[in-house]
Every structure is written in structure tokens, then in C-alpha cells.
N, CA and C atoms of all chains as a GROMACS GRO file, in nm:
protein
  618
    1MET      N    1  11.769   1.994   1.138
    1MET     CA    2  11.637   1.938   1.137
    1MET      C    3  11.616   1.834   1.022
    2LEU      N    4  11.601   1.720   1.055
    2LEU     CA    5  11.603   1.608   0.971
    2LEU      C    6  11.469   1.584   0.906
    3HIS      N    7  11.462   1.571   0.782
    3HIS     CA    8  11.341   1.528   0.715
    3HIS      C    9  11.375   1.399   0.634
    4PRO      N   10  11.306   1.301   0.632
    4PRO     CA   11  11.331   1.182   0.551
    4PRO      C   12  11.298   1.210   0.403
    5THR      N   13  11.372   1.156   0.312
    5THR     CA   14  11.348   1.173   0.161
    5THR      C   15  11.215   1.097   0.138
    6ARG      N   16  11.161   1.130   0.028
    6ARG     CA   17  11.037   1.060  -0.017
    6ARG      C   18  11.053   0.914  -0.002
    7ASP      N   19  11.156   0.862  -0.058
    7ASP     CA   20  11.181   0.707  -0.052
    7ASP      C   21  11.195   0.648   0.081
    8GLN      N   22  11.243   0.733   0.177
    8GLN     CA   23  11.265   0.696   0.316
    8GLN      C   24  11.140   0.685   0.395
    9ILE      N   25  11.030   0.748   0.350
    9ILE     CA   26  10.920   0.760   0.423
    9ILE      C   27  10.852   0.609   0.445
   10ASP      N   28  10.824   0.570   0.565
   10ASP     CA   29  10.775   0.441   0.599
   10ASP      C   30  10.632   0.434   0.642
   11LEU      N   31  10.545   0.357   0.578
   11LEU     CA   32  10.409   0.358   0.603
   11LEU      C   33  10.377   0.336   0.758
   12VAL      N   34  10.449   0.246   0.824
   12VAL     CA   35  10.423   0.211   0.962
   12VAL      C   36  10.445   0.344   1.050
   13ASP      N   37  10.564   0.415   1.023
   13ASP     CA   38  10.591   0.536   1.089
   13ASP      C   39  10.483   0.640   1.065
   14VAL      N   40  10.431   0.653   0.934
   14VAL     CA   41  10.331   0.752   0.905
   14VAL      C   42  10.200   0.719   0.990
   15MET      N   43  10.164   0.593   0.992
   15MET     CA   44  10.046   0.547   1.054
   15MET      C   45  10.055   0.571   1.210
   16ALA      N   46  10.168   0.544   1.257
   16ALA     CA   47  10.186   0.573   1.406
   16ALA      C   48  10.194   0.733   1.436
   17ALA      N   49  10.236   0.801   1.334
   17ALA     CA   50  10.240   0.953   1.357
   17ALA      C   51  10.099   1.005   1.351
   18ILE      N   52  10.019   0.963   1.251
   18ILE     CA   53   9.887   1.014   1.232
   18ILE      C   54   9.790   0.953   1.327
   19GLY      N   55   9.812   0.836   1.380
   19GLY     CA   56   9.726   0.773   1.464
   19GLY      C   57   9.719   0.823   1.605
   20HIS      N   58   9.687   0.949   1.609
   20HIS     CA   59   9.689   1.027   1.744
   20HIS      C   60   9.600   1.140   1.722
   21PRO      N   61   9.500   1.164   1.820
   21PRO     CA   62   9.391   1.265   1.792
   21PRO      C   63   9.447   1.418   1.758
   22VAL      N   64   9.558   1.451   1.826
   22VAL     CA   65   9.613   1.591   1.797
   22VAL      C   66   9.677   1.596   1.666
   23ARG      N   67   9.750   1.489   1.636
   23ARG     CA   68   9.828   1.496   1.514
   23ARG      C   69   9.745   1.478   1.391
   24VAL      N   70   9.634   1.395   1.407
   24VAL     CA   71   9.545   1.385   1.285
   24VAL      C   72   9.475   1.512   1.274
   25ALA      N   73   9.446   1.582   1.371
   25ALA     CA   74   9.381   1.717   1.360
   25ALA      C   75   9.478   1.812   1.288
   26ILE      N   76   9.604   1.807   1.319
   26ILE     CA   77   9.705   1.894   1.247
   26ILE      C   78   9.709   1.861   1.108
   27VAL      N   79   9.717   1.737   1.067
   27VAL     CA   80   9.718   1.690   0.927
   27VAL      C   81   9.593   1.741   0.858
   28ARG      N   82   9.480   1.714   0.918
   28ARG     CA   83   9.358   1.765   0.847
   28ARG      C   84   9.347   1.916   0.836
   29LYS      N   85   9.396   1.987   0.924
   29LYS     CA   86   9.403   2.132   0.921
   29LYS      C   87   9.494   2.175   0.801
   30LEU      N   88   9.617   2.116   0.796
   30LEU     CA   89   9.717   2.154   0.685
   30LEU      C   90   9.661   2.109   0.558
   31ALA      N   91   9.585   1.997   0.547
   31ALA     CA   92   9.527   1.943   0.416
   31ALA      C   93   9.430   2.036   0.372
   32ALA      N   94   9.359   2.102   0.456
   32ALA     CA   95   9.248   2.195   0.421
   32ALA      C   96   9.298   2.313   0.372
   33SER      N   97   9.411   2.370   0.418
   33SER     CA   98   9.467   2.499   0.386
   33SER      C   99   9.542   2.496   0.253
   34GLU      N  100   9.607   2.368   0.242
   34GLU     CA  101   9.700   2.346   0.126
   34GLU      C  102   9.812   2.439   0.108
   35GLU      N  103   9.842   2.514   0.227
   35GLU     CA  104   9.963   2.597   0.233
   35GLU      C  105  10.050   2.584   0.341
   36GLU      N  106  10.167   2.638   0.333
   36GLU     CA  107  10.250   2.633   0.446
   36GLU      C  108  10.170   2.727   0.552
   37GLU      N  109  10.193   2.692   0.690
   37GLU     CA  110  10.127   2.765   0.792
   37GLU      C  111  10.223   2.790   0.904
   38PHE      N  112  10.203   2.910   0.955
   38PHE     CA  113  10.272   2.945   1.078
   38PHE      C  114  10.233   2.842   1.193
   39CYS      N  115  10.324   2.788   1.260
   39CYS     CA  116  10.298   2.675   1.357
   39CYS      C  117  10.199   2.723   1.466
   40GLY      N  118  10.206   2.851   1.501
   40GLY     CA  119  10.116   2.895   1.611
   40GLY      C  120   9.976   2.908   1.574
   41SER      N  121   9.947   2.905   1.437
   41SER     CA  122   9.816   2.925   1.384
   41SER      C  123   9.735   2.797   1.362
   42ILE      N  124   9.804   2.686   1.373
   42ILE     CA  125   9.741   2.566   1.324
   42ILE      C  126   9.634   2.511   1.430
   43LEU      N  127   9.689   2.494   1.550
   43LEU     CA  128   9.592   2.460   1.656
   43LEU      C  129   9.621   2.541   1.783
   44PRO      N  130   9.565   2.664   1.773
   44PRO     CA  131   9.607   2.764   1.861
   44PRO      C  132   9.567   2.735   2.015
   45ASP      N  133   9.471   2.641   2.034
   45ASP     CA  134   9.440   2.601   2.170
   45ASP      C  135   9.512   2.502   2.237
   46VAL      N  136   9.613   2.448   2.164
   46VAL     CA  137   9.692   2.333   2.215
   46VAL      C  138   9.820   2.405   2.262
   47PRO      N  139   9.868   2.362   2.388
   47PRO     CA  140   9.995   2.431   2.443
   47PRO      C  141  10.112   2.412   2.354
   48LYS      N  142  10.197   2.513   2.334
   48LYS     CA  143  10.306   2.501   2.246
   48LYS      C  144  10.395   2.388   2.280
   49SER      N  145  10.422   2.361   2.401
   49SER     CA  146  10.525   2.253   2.443
   49SER      C  147  10.464   2.117   2.391
   50THR      N  148  10.330   2.105   2.395
   50THR     CA  149  10.269   1.974   2.351
   50THR      C  150  10.286   1.966   2.198
   51LEU      N  151  10.260   2.082   2.125
   51LEU     CA  152  10.275   2.085   1.978
   51LEU      C  153  10.418   2.058   1.940
   52THR      N  154  10.513   2.091   2.015
   52THR     CA  155  10.653   2.077   1.974
   52THR      C  156  10.692   1.930   1.955
   53ALA      N  157  10.640   1.852   2.057
   53ALA     CA  158  10.662   1.710   2.052
   53ALA      C  159  10.592   1.651   1.922
   54HIS      N  160  10.467   1.692   1.894
   54HIS     CA  161  10.400   1.645   1.773
   54HIS      C  162  10.464   1.681   1.637
   55TRP      N  163  10.515   1.807   1.635
   55TRP     CA  164  10.588   1.842   1.514
   55TRP      C  165  10.700   1.746   1.487
   56ARG      N  166  10.772   1.716   1.591
   56ARG     CA  167  10.886   1.615   1.565
   56ARG      C  168  10.837   1.487   1.512
   57VAL      N  169  10.740   1.431   1.582
   57VAL     CA  170  10.684   1.296   1.538
   57VAL      C  171  10.639   1.304   1.390
   58LEU      N  172  10.567   1.409   1.356
   58LEU     CA  173  10.518   1.428   1.214
   58LEU      C  174  10.628   1.453   1.124
   59ARG      N  175  10.731   1.536   1.157
   59ARG     CA  176  10.845   1.566   1.068
   59ARG      C  177  10.929   1.433   1.046
   60GLU      N  178  10.971   1.365   1.154
   60GLU     CA  179  11.055   1.252   1.147
   60GLU      C  180  10.991   1.138   1.067
   61SER      N  181  10.863   1.129   1.071
   61SER     CA  182  10.788   1.019   0.990
   61SER      C  183  10.764   1.061   0.843
   62GLY      N  184  10.798   1.191   0.809
   62GLY     CA  185  10.777   1.245   0.678
   62GLY      C  186  10.643   1.287   0.645
   63VAL      N  187  10.559   1.312   0.747
   63VAL     CA  188  10.427   1.383   0.721
   63VAL      C  189  10.426   1.523   0.696
   64ILE      N  190  10.522   1.599   0.768
   64ILE     CA  191  10.532   1.743   0.746
   64ILE      C  192  10.666   1.784   0.724
   65CYS      N  193  10.686   1.901   0.654
   65CYS     CA  194  10.803   1.984   0.661
   65CYS      C  195  10.806   2.088   0.759
   66GLN      N  196  10.913   2.111   0.822
   66GLN     CA  197  10.923   2.226   0.919
   66GLN      C  198  11.033   2.323   0.858
   67ARG      N  199  10.990   2.445   0.850
   67ARG     CA  200  11.089   2.546   0.794
   67ARG      C  201  11.101   2.660   0.900
   68PRO      N  202  11.210   2.677   0.962
   68PRO     CA  203  11.235   2.788   1.048
   68PRO      C  204  11.264   2.915   0.971
   69GLU      N  205  11.198   3.024   1.017
   69GLU     CA  206  11.225   3.152   0.962
   69GLU      C  207  11.236   3.260   1.065
   70GLY      N  208  11.350   3.301   1.094
   70GLY     CA  209  11.368   3.386   1.208
   70GLY      C  210  11.335   3.313   1.333
   71ARG      N  211  11.244   3.356   1.418
   71ARG     CA  212  11.201   3.293   1.529
   71ARG      C  213  11.075   3.214   1.514
   72LYS      N  214  11.030   3.218   1.392
   72LYS     CA  215  10.904   3.147   1.364
   72LYS      C  216  10.926   3.010   1.294
   73LEU      N  217  10.831   2.922   1.305
   73LEU     CA  218  10.844   2.792   1.244
   73LEU      C  219  10.725   2.778   1.154
   74PHE      N  220  10.758   2.738   1.026
   74PHE     CA  221  10.636   2.718   0.925
   74PHE      C  222  10.628   2.575   0.895
   75ILE      N  223  10.500   2.522   0.886
   75ILE     CA  224  10.480   2.388   0.871
   75ILE      C  225  10.398   2.360   0.735
   76ARG      N  226  10.441   2.258   0.671
   76ARG     CA  227  10.367   2.224   0.542
   76ARG      C  228  10.350   2.073   0.544
   77LEU      N  229  10.235   2.042   0.489
   77LEU     CA  230  10.202   1.886   0.475
   77LEU      C  231  10.273   1.844   0.352
   78ARG      N  232  10.340   1.727   0.366
   78ARG     CA  233  10.412   1.671   0.248
   78ARG      C  234  10.317   1.596   0.150
   79ARG      N  235  10.226   1.661   0.110
   79ARG     CA  236  10.109   1.604   0.034
   79ARG      C  237  10.163   1.521  -0.089
   80ALA      N  238  10.243   1.597  -0.171
   80ALA     CA  239  10.286   1.530  -0.300
   80ALA      C  240  10.364   1.397  -0.264
   81ASP      N  241  10.453   1.409  -0.155
   81ASP     CA  242  10.540   1.292  -0.122
   81ASP      C  243  10.438   1.172  -0.074
   82LEU      N  244  10.349   1.213   0.010
   82LEU     CA  245  10.249   1.110   0.071
   82LEU      C  246  10.159   1.056  -0.037
   83ASP      N  247  10.118   1.145  -0.123
   83ASP     CA  248  10.026   1.092  -0.228
   83ASP      C  249  10.093   1.001  -0.326
   84ASP      N  250  10.225   1.027  -0.348
   84ASP     CA  251  10.308   0.937  -0.437
   84ASP      C  252  10.330   0.810  -0.381
   85ARG      N  253  10.375   0.816  -0.250
   85ARG     CA  254  10.411   0.688  -0.182
   85ARG      C  255  10.295   0.599  -0.133
   86PHE      N  256  10.186   0.664  -0.087
   86PHE     CA  257  10.073   0.587  -0.033
   86PHE      C  258   9.939   0.652  -0.089
   87PRO      N  259   9.908   0.622  -0.217
   87PRO     CA  260   9.794   0.682  -0.284
   87PRO      C  261   9.674   0.653  -0.213
   88GLY      N  262   9.596   0.763  -0.185
   88GLY     CA  263   9.468   0.746  -0.119
   88GLY      C  264   9.471   0.761   0.028
   89LEU      N  265   9.585   0.753   0.090
   89LEU     CA  266   9.589   0.757   0.236
   89LEU      C  267   9.548   0.895   0.290
   90LEU      N  268   9.605   1.008   0.233
   90LEU     CA  269   9.556   1.131   0.292
   90LEU      C  270   9.422   1.162   0.262
   91ASP      N  271   9.378   1.126   0.140
   91ASP     CA  272   9.230   1.150   0.116
   91ASP      C  273   9.137   1.080   0.210
   92LEU      N  274   9.174   0.961   0.247
   92LEU     CA  275   9.095   0.886   0.336
   92LEU      C  276   9.092   0.955   0.482
   93ILE      N  277   9.202   1.011   0.521
   93ILE     CA  278   9.215   1.070   0.644
   93ILE      C  279   9.142   1.205   0.643
   94VAL      N  280   9.145   1.283   0.527
   94VAL     CA  281   9.056   1.397   0.520
   94VAL      C  282   8.911   1.367   0.514
   95TYR      N  283   8.880   1.259   0.434
   95TYR     CA  284   8.731   1.229   0.418
   95TYR      C  285   8.682   1.183   0.563
   96GLU      N  286   8.750   1.096   0.630
   96GLU     CA  287   8.705   1.055   0.762
   96GLU      C  288   8.686   1.173   0.856
   97GLY      N  289   8.773   1.270   0.838
   97GLY     CA  290   8.764   1.389   0.931
   97GLY      C  291   8.637   1.469   0.903
   98SER      N  292   8.602   1.478   0.775
   98SER     CA  293   8.478   1.556   0.735
   98SER      C  294   8.355   1.474   0.771
   99ARG      N  295   8.372   1.333   0.781
   99ARG     CA  296   8.253   1.252   0.831
   99ARG      C  297   8.215   1.278   0.974
  100ALA      N  298   8.327   1.290   1.052
  100ALA     CA  299   8.321   1.285   1.194
  100ALA      C  300   8.389   1.410   1.253
  101PRO      N  301   8.316   1.525   1.245
  101PRO     CA  302   8.363   1.653   1.267
  101PRO      C  303   8.409   1.680   1.412
  102SER      N  304   8.357   1.573   1.500
  102SER     CA  305   8.396   1.594   1.637
  102SER      C  306   8.539   1.552   1.677
  103GLU      N  307   8.603   1.472   1.583
  103GLU     CA  308   8.731   1.441   1.608
  103GLU      C  309   8.841   1.555   1.600
  104MET      N  310   8.437  -1.001   2.572
  104MET     CA  311   8.544  -0.966   2.474
  104MET      C  312   8.472  -0.873   2.370
  105LEU      N  313   8.503  -0.741   2.384
  105LEU     CA  314   8.431  -0.634   2.313
  105LEU      C  315   8.496  -0.614   2.177
  106HIS      N  316   8.412  -0.614   2.074
  106HIS     CA  317   8.454  -0.582   1.930
  106HIS      C  318   8.369  -0.460   1.892
  107PRO      N  319   8.426  -0.361   1.840
  107PRO     CA  320   8.336  -0.248   1.786
  107PRO      C  321   8.266  -0.300   1.664
  108THR      N  322   8.149  -0.242   1.651
  108THR     CA  323   8.069  -0.275   1.518
  108THR      C  324   8.146  -0.200   1.404
  109ARG      N  325   8.106  -0.239   1.284
  109ARG     CA  326   8.165  -0.182   1.165
  109ARG      C  327   8.171  -0.033   1.175
  110ASP      N  328   8.050   0.031   1.212
  110ASP     CA  329   8.034   0.173   1.215
  110ASP      C  330   8.107   0.246   1.327
  111GLN      N  331   8.146   0.156   1.430
  111GLN     CA  332   8.209   0.212   1.542
  111GLN      C  333   8.361   0.231   1.517
  112ILE      N  334   8.411   0.164   1.404
  112ILE     CA  335   8.558   0.156   1.390
  112ILE      C  336   8.599   0.294   1.352
  113ASP      N  337   8.706   0.343   1.420
  113ASP     CA  338   8.760   0.472   1.394
  113ASP      C  339   8.894   0.471   1.323
  114LEU      N  340   8.910   0.548   1.234
  114LEU     CA  341   9.035   0.544   1.140
  114LEU      C  342   9.157   0.573   1.233
  115VAL      N  343   9.149   0.668   1.325
  115VAL     CA  344   9.264   0.717   1.399
  115VAL      C  345   9.307   0.602   1.487
  116ASP      N  346   9.204   0.530   1.540
  116ASP     CA  347   9.237   0.415   1.628
  116ASP      C  348   9.306   0.299   1.543
  117VAL      N  349   9.257   0.282   1.420
  117VAL     CA  350   9.302   0.171   1.336
  117VAL      C  351   9.451   0.210   1.298
  118MET      N  352   9.473   0.344   1.259
  118MET     CA  353   9.615   0.375   1.235
  118MET      C  354   9.710   0.361   1.349
  119ALA      N  355   9.656   0.392   1.472
  119ALA     CA  356   9.739   0.370   1.589
  119ALA      C  357   9.764   0.230   1.613
  120ALA      N  358   9.671   0.151   1.593
  120ALA     CA  359   9.679   0.002   1.614
  120ALA      C  360   9.785  -0.054   1.517
  121ILE      N  361   9.769  -0.021   1.383
  121ILE     CA  362   9.851  -0.075   1.282
  121ILE      C  363   9.996  -0.011   1.266
  122GLY      N  364  10.009   0.107   1.331
  122GLY     CA  365  10.133   0.179   1.336
  122GLY      C  366  10.232   0.129   1.426
  123HIS      N  367  10.256  -0.001   1.428
  123HIS     CA  368  10.346  -0.066   1.520
  123HIS      C  369  10.415  -0.185   1.450
  124PRO      N  370  10.537  -0.212   1.461
  124PRO     CA  371  10.605  -0.312   1.366
  124PRO      C  372  10.552  -0.448   1.399
  125VAL      N  373  10.514  -0.491   1.526
  125VAL     CA  374  10.460  -0.631   1.542
  125VAL      C  375  10.314  -0.628   1.490
  126ARG      N  376  10.246  -0.529   1.520
  126ARG     CA  377  10.097  -0.531   1.481
  126ARG      C  378  10.081  -0.532   1.334
  127VAL      N  379  10.163  -0.455   1.262
  127VAL     CA  380  10.156  -0.455   1.113
  127VAL      C  381  10.191  -0.585   1.053
  128ALA      N  382  10.290  -0.653   1.122
  128ALA     CA  383  10.328  -0.788   1.078
  128ALA      C  384  10.214  -0.888   1.100
  129ILE      N  385  10.134  -0.877   1.209
  129ILE     CA  386  10.023  -0.958   1.224
  129ILE      C  387   9.914  -0.935   1.116
  130VAL      N  388   9.893  -0.811   1.083
  130VAL     CA  389   9.791  -0.779   0.990
  130VAL      C  390   9.830  -0.830   0.847
  131ARG      N  391   9.956  -0.821   0.817
  131ARG     CA  392  10.005  -0.868   0.692
  131ARG      C  393   9.997  -1.020   0.678
  132LYS      N  394  10.025  -1.091   0.799
  132LYS     CA  395  10.021  -1.244   0.790
  132LYS      C  396   9.864  -1.279   0.785
  133LEU      N  397   9.782  -1.214   0.851
  133LEU     CA  398   9.642  -1.255   0.838
  133LEU      C  399   9.584  -1.220   0.704
  134ALA      N  400   9.628  -1.113   0.654
  134ALA     CA  401   9.574  -1.068   0.513
  134ALA      C  402   9.628  -1.170   0.404
  135ALA      N  403   9.741  -1.222   0.425
  135ALA     CA  404   9.796  -1.320   0.332
  135ALA      C  405   9.727  -1.454   0.334
  136SER      N  406   9.685  -1.494   0.450
  136SER     CA  407   9.616  -1.632   0.473
  136SER      C  408   9.471  -1.617   0.439
  137GLU      N  409   9.410  -1.506   0.458
  137GLU     CA  410   9.267  -1.480   0.431
  137GLU      C  411   9.192  -1.565   0.513
  138GLU      N  412   9.232  -1.640   0.622
  138GLU     CA  413   9.146  -1.730   0.698
  138GLU      C  414   9.172  -1.690   0.845
  139GLU      N  415   9.074  -1.752   0.925
  139GLU     CA  416   9.101  -1.748   1.066
  139GLU      C  417   9.222  -1.832   1.106
  140GLU      N  418   9.300  -1.774   1.195
  140GLU     CA  419   9.432  -1.836   1.233
  140GLU      C  420   9.432  -1.863   1.379
  141PHE      N  421   9.491  -1.976   1.421
  141PHE     CA  422   9.524  -2.001   1.555
  141PHE      C  423   9.630  -1.893   1.610
  142CYS      N  424   9.592  -1.831   1.720
  142CYS     CA  425   9.676  -1.722   1.761
  142CYS      C  426   9.835  -1.756   1.780
  143GLY      N  427   9.846  -1.880   1.813
  143GLY     CA  428   9.988  -1.917   1.834
  143GLY      C  429  10.074  -1.944   1.715
  144SER      N  430   9.993  -1.951   1.602
  144SER     CA  431  10.070  -1.973   1.478
  144SER      C  432  10.098  -1.850   1.390
  145ILE      N  433  10.051  -1.740   1.445
  145ILE     CA  434  10.065  -1.621   1.357
  145ILE      C  435  10.211  -1.567   1.353
  146LEU      N  436  10.264  -1.538   1.480
  146LEU     CA  437  10.399  -1.488   1.481
  146LEU      C  438  10.466  -1.584   1.601
  147PRO      N  439  10.500  -1.706   1.562
  147PRO     CA  440  10.539  -1.796   1.671
  147PRO      C  441  10.671  -1.753   1.739
  148ASP      N  442  10.744  -1.661   1.693
  148ASP     CA  443  10.869  -1.616   1.758
  148ASP      C  444  10.844  -1.506   1.854
  149VAL      N  445  10.723  -1.454   1.861
  149VAL     CA  446  10.698  -1.335   1.954
  149VAL      C  447  10.646  -1.395   2.079
  150PRO      N  448  10.690  -1.344   2.204
  150PRO     CA  449  10.639  -1.418   2.325
  150PRO      C  450  10.492  -1.394   2.342
  151LYS      N  451  10.426  -1.490   2.402
  151LYS     CA  452  10.286  -1.488   2.406
  151LYS      C  453  10.227  -1.359   2.483
  152SER      N  454  10.301  -1.334   2.593
  152SER     CA  455  10.250  -1.220   2.674
  152SER      C  456  10.252  -1.099   2.602
  153THR      N  457  10.351  -1.076   2.510
  153THR     CA  458  10.362  -0.960   2.418
  153THR      C  459  10.252  -0.956   2.319
  154LEU      N  460  10.218  -1.076   2.264
  154LEU     CA  461  10.117  -1.086   2.157
  154LEU      C  462   9.979  -1.050   2.227
  155THR      N  463   9.966  -1.096   2.354
  155THR     CA  464   9.826  -1.076   2.416
  155THR      C  465   9.797  -0.933   2.415
  156ALA      N  466   9.891  -0.843   2.450
  156ALA     CA  467   9.859  -0.698   2.452
  156ALA      C  468   9.833  -0.652   2.310
  157HIS      N  469   9.905  -0.707   2.206
  157HIS     CA  470   9.875  -0.674   2.063
  157HIS      C  471   9.732  -0.711   2.025
  158TRP      N  472   9.698  -0.827   2.060
  158TRP     CA  473   9.555  -0.875   2.033
  158TRP      C  474   9.457  -0.778   2.070
  159ARG      N  475   9.470  -0.732   2.188
  159ARG     CA  476   9.372  -0.643   2.257
  159ARG      C  477   9.373  -0.509   2.172
  160VAL      N  478   9.480  -0.451   2.139
  160VAL     CA  479   9.490  -0.323   2.071
  160VAL      C  480   9.415  -0.344   1.926
  161LEU      N  481   9.451  -0.451   1.856
  161LEU     CA  482   9.393  -0.475   1.734
  161LEU      C  483   9.248  -0.503   1.735
  162ARG      N  484   9.203  -0.583   1.845
  162ARG     CA  485   9.061  -0.613   1.861
  162ARG      C  486   8.970  -0.490   1.893
  163GLU      N  487   9.028  -0.413   1.990
  163GLU     CA  488   8.953  -0.296   2.030
  163GLU      C  489   8.937  -0.186   1.926
  164SER      N  490   9.035  -0.174   1.830
  164SER     CA  491   9.028  -0.077   1.722
  164SER      C  492   8.952  -0.131   1.613
  165GLY      N  493   8.912  -0.262   1.612
  165GLY     CA  494   8.828  -0.315   1.504
  165GLY      C  495   8.905  -0.379   1.389
  166VAL      N  496   9.042  -0.411   1.412
  166VAL     CA  497   9.118  -0.465   1.303
  166VAL      C  498   9.105  -0.613   1.298
  167ILE      N  499   9.096  -0.674   1.404
  167ILE     CA  500   9.075  -0.824   1.408
  167ILE      C  501   8.961  -0.860   1.497
  168CYS      N  502   8.916  -0.983   1.476
  168CYS     CA  503   8.816  -1.049   1.556
  168CYS      C  504   8.887  -1.154   1.628
  169GLN      N  505   8.861  -1.174   1.759
  169GLN     CA  506   8.908  -1.286   1.833
  169GLN      C  507   8.802  -1.379   1.869
  170ARG      N  508   8.816  -1.508   1.859
  170ARG     CA  509   8.724  -1.602   1.884
  170ARG      C  510   8.784  -1.714   1.974
  171PRO      N  511   8.743  -1.724   2.104
  171PRO     CA  512   8.790  -1.829   2.186
  171PRO      C  513   8.724  -1.952   2.156
  172GLU      N  514   8.801  -2.069   2.153
  172GLU     CA  515   8.739  -2.186   2.133
  172GLU      C  516   8.820  -2.296   2.230
  173GLY      N  517   8.743  -2.328   2.338
  173GLY     CA  518   8.811  -2.406   2.448
  173GLY      C  519   8.927  -2.322   2.494
  174ARG      N  520   9.050  -2.375   2.503
  174ARG     CA  521   9.161  -2.297   2.557
  174ARG      C  522   9.238  -2.217   2.444
  175LYS      N  523   9.192  -2.221   2.324
  175LYS     CA  524   9.256  -2.173   2.209
  175LYS      C  525   9.189  -2.036   2.166
  176LEU      N  526   9.260  -1.956   2.105
  176LEU     CA  527   9.202  -1.835   2.058
  176LEU      C  528   9.229  -1.817   1.908
  177PHE      N  529   9.120  -1.789   1.832
  177PHE     CA  530   9.140  -1.786   1.689
  177PHE      C  531   9.124  -1.637   1.649
  178ILE      N  532   9.200  -1.594   1.548
  178ILE     CA  533   9.210  -1.455   1.510
  178ILE      C  534   9.177  -1.444   1.363
  179ARG      N  535   9.100  -1.342   1.329
  179ARG     CA  536   9.066  -1.310   1.196
  179ARG      C  537   9.071  -1.163   1.175
  180LEU      N  538   9.133  -1.136   1.051
  180LEU     CA  539   9.130  -0.990   1.009
  180LEU      C  540   8.988  -0.948   0.961
  181ARG      N  541   8.950  -0.826   1.008
  181ARG     CA  542   8.819  -0.783   0.974
  181ARG      C  543   8.820  -0.716   0.839
  182ARG      N  544   8.864  -0.789   0.736
  182ARG     CA  545   8.887  -0.740   0.607
  182ARG      C  546   8.763  -0.669   0.547
  183ALA      N  547   8.663  -0.737   0.553
  183ALA     CA  548   8.538  -0.673   0.480
  183ALA      C  549   8.501  -0.547   0.548
  184ASP      N  550   8.507  -0.544   0.679
  184ASP     CA  551   8.467  -0.422   0.756
  184ASP      C  552   8.566  -0.314   0.723
  185LEU      N  553   8.691  -0.344   0.719
  185LEU     CA  554   8.793  -0.240   0.700
  185LEU      C  555   8.793  -0.184   0.553
  186ASP      N  556   8.774  -0.282   0.461
  186ASP     CA  557   8.765  -0.244   0.319
  186ASP      C  558   8.638  -0.155   0.289
  187ASP      N  559   8.526  -0.184   0.369
  187ASP     CA  560   8.406  -0.105   0.351
  187ASP      C  561   8.426   0.033   0.407
  188ARG      N  562   8.484   0.039   0.526
  188ARG     CA  563   8.504   0.171   0.590
  188ARG      C  564   8.624   0.257   0.534
  189PHE      N  565   8.733   0.187   0.506
  189PHE     CA  566   8.847   0.259   0.461
  189PHE      C  567   8.907   0.194   0.335
  190PRO      N  568   8.838   0.215   0.230
  190PRO     CA  569   8.880   0.154   0.103
  190PRO      C  570   9.025   0.175   0.062
  191GLY      N  571   9.092   0.074   0.032
  191GLY     CA  572   9.231   0.083  -0.009
  191GLY      C  573   9.338   0.079   0.102
  192LEU      N  574   9.296   0.103   0.224
  192LEU     CA  575   9.387   0.114   0.335
  192LEU      C  576   9.470  -0.023   0.358
  193LEU      N  577   9.387  -0.139   0.368
  193LEU     CA  578   9.452  -0.253   0.386
  193LEU      C  579   9.546  -0.306   0.257
  194ASP      N  580   9.500  -0.267   0.146
  194ASP     CA  581   9.580  -0.295   0.025
  194ASP      C  582   9.712  -0.222   0.030
  195LEU      N  583   9.706  -0.100   0.071
  195LEU     CA  584   9.824  -0.028   0.091
  195LEU      C  585   9.923  -0.088   0.190
  196ILE      N  586   9.870  -0.129   0.304
  196ILE     CA  587   9.949  -0.191   0.411
  196ILE      C  588  10.010  -0.325   0.351
  197VAL      N  589   9.938  -0.402   0.289
  197VAL     CA  590   9.988  -0.537   0.227
  197VAL      C  591  10.087  -0.493   0.118
  198TYR      N  592  10.057  -0.410   0.038
  198TYR     CA  593  10.151  -0.373  -0.072
  198TYR      C  594  10.279  -0.320  -0.028
  199GLU      N  595  10.275  -0.240   0.080
  199GLU     CA  596  10.399  -0.173   0.134
  199GLU      C  597  10.487  -0.291   0.195
  200GLY      N  598  10.413  -0.394   0.260
  200GLY     CA  599  10.477  -0.501   0.328
  200GLY      C  600  10.557  -0.589   0.218
  201SER      N  601  10.498  -0.600   0.102
  201SER     CA  602  10.562  -0.671  -0.014
  201SER      C  603  10.678  -0.596  -0.069
  202ARG      N  604  10.672  -0.456  -0.070
  202ARG     CA  605  10.785  -0.391  -0.115
  202ARG      C  606  10.911  -0.397  -0.022
  203ALA      N  607  10.870  -0.395   0.113
  203ALA     CA  608  10.984  -0.382   0.209
  203ALA      C  609  10.978  -0.523   0.293
  204PRO      N  610  11.021  -0.622   0.246
  204PRO     CA  611  11.012  -0.748   0.316
  204PRO      C  612  11.088  -0.748   0.452
  205SER      N  613  11.179  -0.652   0.469
  205SER     CA  614  11.247  -0.658   0.593
  205SER      C  615  11.167  -0.610   0.712
  206GLU      N  616  11.048  -0.548   0.690
  206GLU     CA  617  10.974  -0.495   0.802
  206GLU      C  618  10.888  -0.622   0.868
   0.00000   0.00000   0.00000
């Protein structure tokens, strides 16, 4: 399970990853909890097969870390890496989510 | 030719629009010139039909304004609107472009 290093994270990949309604919802949920989450608890109403594709896009772009534990998968936002590389970006995404709760 | 108003611009749409190698190159070029540009001069090596699709995505998400004049099309980055709605975002995109000139 490949994760880019902090230096390998590319802003264009991150924007493409987060520029999707389901994936931005995942990012906002993870940002709110500030903790590693069981993947099944993040967006329980979205089908698992749909989410699997989104985890991959988010992981390969460097937005999240995935950690398998037994048969479960735990997900964490790479907040420190993203804040270091792209200061203000996550704050903007979280702020816009709080302005427009319908998203 | 529909352009969203400043208030209608959605961050997720903007990220999806800019999260593409050709479109981020367009945005960086327009940001560098700070002026309205003739559409044929922005990325002269990219086929016109390809660019036409990109202008639409960038316009509909609120990243650029398109102004037809006779048979020509002029393109302008909506810098003031984007800076007002998403402070720091364009600066980040321009800065990352200057760090990684290969993109």
C-alpha cells in the first residue's frame, strides 16, 4: 500500500483528489475528528465499493494514510504533511464546508 | 456563455477544475500575465479542441472569464473573485508552480 512521502505530495494531485463531493466530505469528516477513524464509520451511507475507490485516490495523492489492522482499515488525514506543504489549504476546505453544510 | 457570480463559486468545483495538469498550467500562465489574454496565445502547443473543453471547465467553475470579441476569445483569470472567496489558494497554486517548473 503505497503512500507518497511528504515531499512527493503534488498540489495538482491533491486538488484533483479533493475536488470531488464524496472525497471532500471524507476530508472534512477526518479533519473534524482529528483522529484515525475506522473506514466504515466515516461515511456510513456510501457503499463500501464506492469508498474503496475514493480511499485509493486520497491515499495515492497523499491526502490520507490507510492502515490495515486485521480485516479492518483505519484512515487518517495527513494534516501535518498537508499543512506543511500547502499552508492554509485544509483550513480553507474545512471553512468552506462549515459555510455550506449542504455539501 | 454562463459565468457563476462570485458568491456562486464553489471550492470543490474550483479544485476539480484546477486539479488537472493542463488547466493548472493555464491558471499559472494567466496569473503570471495578470492581464486578459487571447486564448490562442496561452498554451500555443495544446490543440485548440482540447483547450476548448478546458476553457469550459475553468469558466463554469468560476476560475476564468471568457470574452468573445469578433472571432477571437479572450480569457482572464478571476483573481479578485478567487482571492476574495478563497484567500491564499491562487498564491499557493502559483508558488507550487514556481517550485516545480516541470509541471
